[in-house]
N, C-alpha and C positions, 0 to 999 in steps of 0.2 A: 936929848933923844938919840942923837947920832952916836954919842959916845957909848951909850949902853949897847946899841946894836953892833958896834964895831967890836966890842969886847965879848960878843956872843951871849950876852945876858938879856933877859926879858925885862922890860920895864915893870915896875911894881904893879901897875894897873893890870897888865896882861897876865902876870902870874896869878893875881887875884881871880881874874875871870876863868883861867884854866882850872884852878883849884875848885872853884865853885861848880864848874861843869862836871868835874870828876865826882864830886860829892853827889850831884844830882843823878849821874849815871849809876853810881853805887846804890843809892837809895831806891831807884827805880827797879834795879835788878833784884834787890832784896824784897821789894813789894811784890814783884811778879812771881818770884819763887814761893813766897809766903802764900800768895793767893792760890797758886797751883797746888801747893801742899794741903791747904785747907780743903780743896776739892778731892784730892786723891787719897788723903789719909783715911777718911771713913770708908772709902771703897776698898782700900787695901786691908783695913782692919776687918771689914765685913767678909772679904774673900778669905782672909786668913782663918777667921772663925768658922766660915762655911766648910773650908777644907778640913779643919780639925774636927768639926761635928760630923762631917761626912765620913771621915776616917773612923771616928769613934762609932758612928752608926753602922758602918760596914763591918767593923770588927765585932760589934755586938750582934748584928744579924748573923754573921758567920758563926759566932759561938752558939746562938739560939738554933740556927739551922742544923748545925752539926749535932746538937744535943737532942733535937726532937724530929727533924724532917729529913735529914740526910740518909742515904743508904746505910743499912746496918753494917754491911761489909762490901765495900766497892769492889773488892777483888773476888768475891764469891759469885761465880756465874752459874753455879749448879741450880737446877730447877727444884722448886719446892711446890708440891701439889697442894693446892688449897681449895676447899669446897664451901660453897654457900648453899644451904638447903632452904627449903620452903619454910617461911615463918620466922626466919632468923632476923633479929633487929640489927640496926646499925651498931648499937652498943655491943651486942654479942659478936658481931663480925669483927669489930675493932679489938675486942679482947682476944679473939682467936688469932688474929693477925699478930698481936704482940706476943702471945704464947708460942706461936710458930717461929718467932724470931725474925719476922718480916718487916716490922716497923718498930720505931724506938718508943713511941708513946701512943697508947690507945686513946688517951684523952684528947691529944692534939689531933689525931686522925679523925676522931668523931666530930670535933668542933670544925675542923677543916671541911669535912663532907657536908655538915649542916650549913655552914656559911656559903659554900659553893653550890648549894642546891642539889647535892648528890645524895642526900640522905634517903630519899625515896626511890633512887634509881639503881640500887644494887641489884645485880642480875644473878638469879639462881644458876649455878653451874660449877664446873670443875676448872680450876685455873692453874697454869704453870707459872708461878712467880719466882723471882730471884731476889736474894738478899742484896744484890747490887742495884736494885731499883729503889728510887727514892719514894717518899710518901705520895706525892702527887701522881707519879707514874702508876703506882699500885691502885690508887683511887680511880684513875681514868680507866684502867683495865677492868676493874670490878663493876663499873657503872656503864660500860659500853657493851657488855655481854660477850666478851671474847672467849668466855669459857664454854664448855660443852654442857648444854642444858640437861638437867636431870628430869624435869617435869615440863608438861605443856598443858594447855587448856583445850578442852573439846566442849562443844555446845550442841545439845539436842534441842531444837526449837519446837515449841508446842505445835502440834498438828503435823509434824514430820512423820513419815512412815519409816519403818526399819530400812527399807530400800533407799529412801532419801538419805538417811543417816549414814548408811554404808557407803554410798557414792561419795558423800562429802568427806568421809574419813579417808577414803582412797585418794581423793584429790589433794587432801592436805597432808598426805604421807603418814597418817596415823596408823593405818593398816595397809598391808600389801595385798592380801587375799580377800577380795570381796565375797567370793562364794563360800569361803570357810566361815566368815562372820554370819552370812545369811543362813547357812546350814545349822549353826548353833541356835539361831533364833527360830528357825522353822521347827526343829524337833523339841527344843527345850529340855531334852533329857539330862543334860549336864547340870541342870539347875533345879532339880527336884527338891533340894533341901529348903527352898523357899516354898512355904506352904501354899501360896496362891498359885504358883506354877504347878505344884503337885495337884491342886484342885482342878486346874484346867486339863492337865494330862489325864485326869480320872474321868472326864466327860466322854460320852460315847462318840462325839464327832470331832475330837481333838485333832485327829489326823487329817481332817478336811480343812482345817484352818490354813490360811496362807502362811502365817507365822504364829506359832504358839505364843511367842513373847510380844507380839504386837499389842500395844496398849500398856505394857508393863515396864517399859523403859521410861523412867520419869524425866521429863524435859527439864534441863537445867544446864549450867556451866560447871564442868568438873575439871579438877586438876588431876592429871594422871602421870605416871612415870613414862618416859619416852620408850622404855622397854616393855610397857604393858602389852599383854597379848589381847586378842579379841575376847577371850573368856574373862580376862581381868576387867576389861571395860564393861562387859555385860553385867558382871557381878556388882560393879560399883553402881551402875544405874538401877539395877534391881533392888539394891539395898535402900536406895533413896525412895523407892515406891512405898516402903513401909512407913516412911515419914510423911509422905503425901496422903496416904490412906490409913490414918491411925485407927486405934480401937474404937473411938467414939463414932467415926464414920461407918465402921463395920456394923456397929450396933444400930445406927440410924438406918442403914441399908436393910438390915434384918427386919426392923420394924415396918419398913415399906414393902417387905416381901421380895427383896432383891438380893442377889449375891454380889460379891465384889466384882466378879467378872461382868455381870450385867450392868453394874454402875459404870465400869470403865468402858464398856461397849457403848452405852448411851452417851457418855461423856465424849467419846471419840467422834460420834455423829454431831454432837453440839459444837465441838471444836471446829469441825470442817464446814458446818453450815452457816455459822454466824460470827460476827465480831463480838468481843467481850460484852458490849453493852446489851446485846440481844440474847446472851446465853440463857438466862432464866426464862425468857419468853419462849424460845425454841424448846427448851426443856418442858415447859408447860404443854406445848402443842403435842410433843411426842408422848408425854404421860397421858394426855387426854385421848390420843389415838390408841394407845396400848389398852387403856381402860375400856374403850369402846370396841375393842377387837378389830380395829381398822389396820390395814397395812400401812407401814410408816411412809412408804413411797419417797424415800430420801435419795436425791440424786447423787449425793456423795458416796453412797454405797456402790453405785454403778461406776463412778470414777475410780474407786479402789480396785474394782475387778478389771476394768479396761486399761487403767493407767493413763487415761486421757481426761482432763478436766474440761468437759464439753458442757456449755451452758444450755443449749437447746437439744435436749435428748429426744431421740426418735424411737420408733417401734423396735428396731433391732437392738438398740441400746437397752431398752426397758425389759426386753425379754431374755437377756443374757442368762445362761444357765449357771447359777452360782448360789451357794448357800448365803452369800453376802447380799444378794439382790433383794431389796426390801419392796420392790414392786411385784415380785413373784411370791416371796415367802412372807408369812405373817410374823409379827413380833420383831424382836431385835435380830440383827444379823448374827451369824455364827460366832462372831468375836469382834473385837475392836478393829477399826479401820485406820487408826493412827495412834500416836502417843499423845494423849490429852494433857492439858495443863491442869494445875490444881484448881484454877478458877472454873474450868469446865466440869471437873469432878464435883465441885461444890454445887454447881448449877444443876447437875443431874440429880443430886439429892435434895435440892431446894428449888423446885420450879416456881415460877412467878405466881403468887397466889391469886392475883386478879385475873390473869389469863387462864388459870386453872378453873377458877370459879365461873368465869364467863364462857368457858368451854370453847376456846379457840382451837380450831382443828387444822388450819391451813396456814402456810406462808410461802412466799416465793421471792426470788431476788428481784430487786428493782433495776435501775440502770447499773450495769456491771462496772462502768467507768467510775462511778461514785460510791458504789456499795449500798448496803442497807437492805432490809427485808420489809415486805408488805404482809401484814397478818390479817387473816379473815376468819370469821366464825362459821360461815356457810359456804357450801360448794359454789353457789351462784356468785357470791362476792369474790371468791378465789378465781373463778373462770374469767370474771371481768378484769381482774388484775393481770392475769396471764395474757389476756388479749392485748393489754396495753404494753406490757414489758417484753413479750416474746420476740417482737421484731428487734429489740435492742440486744437480746441474747444472741440472735443469729448474726447480727452485725459484728458483735464482739468476737464470736467464733471465727467468722470470715477474716476479720482483721488479723487474727492470730494464725490463720492458715489451717483452721480445723473445720473439716467438712462433716 
């Protein structure tokens, strides 16, 4: 033993132990590296594949984007005026955009708008677009209404008077001159080509009407140009009157011994006196009173003269001097007191057969807060109803500050 140590040599046993230790360390290192590689290899392969796919996908997307959705010319900042008019479909707009050189593909634009829920949101108007805008920017502009509108909607509600309508159009900025509109409606002279206006102007008391055209402007919602004049608007509404009062209605009125003007006048009273459910019943009462040569005594004719919707009318109200006052004058008032709906016109021509046969002659309002009418056949029944409901009318007037 000693001899080996002195000569600097390890004994055979120690060399064996050292060699075995090195082999173990080498084997452990290889095992550790192999285990780590088994974990990292699929991750690195996955990342490599993801990067390649992402690169290919980005490249493909860029190629698709450039071919169908990118600006037609990024350098072109000049404005191209584009217009969407009423009634144009998304397909038509897409085609016009492509023809104007503003988008690359009308098909892609159409599908994009449909997919994004923009198909029904295209706004009528004139737009300043650029070829440097991409497809989505153009779609956003056309659906948010950044253009100058060419048309707008106006609505005449059934039962509105000409003055109500004029006031609303002034508030909405449709017309600027209320008086000019009312003057056109008062004289009616500019609209003689409409036969029913000519008929009214031919009557002896036409000049005494508050407005010759009252009752002849058909209630509805209309699309008009923003540049439409007061005369343009009136003509559009008068034209609709012919559709609301067609030839068969004129024939029916003739068989009943009534003119178109008388039917519209009666319809205007019905419109103001009742809800739609009671139109035919109120019509029957008025027809029965006209047949019996009784005054109509309709409160709404007083409201039209005074401009105040007062529930509890008194002596001074009932005696107001006017051709429209049906408490003073027999028969129908001199003309319509509002613009009636088609339903009210039909009711004027078709009174409730039961109420007509049973000769109902009276009606009065019930609780104003809840609406509804109370119908009576005799004066005694009517007076009992009035005694019950009159206090409620007065309370309603007081609550609204009407004395």
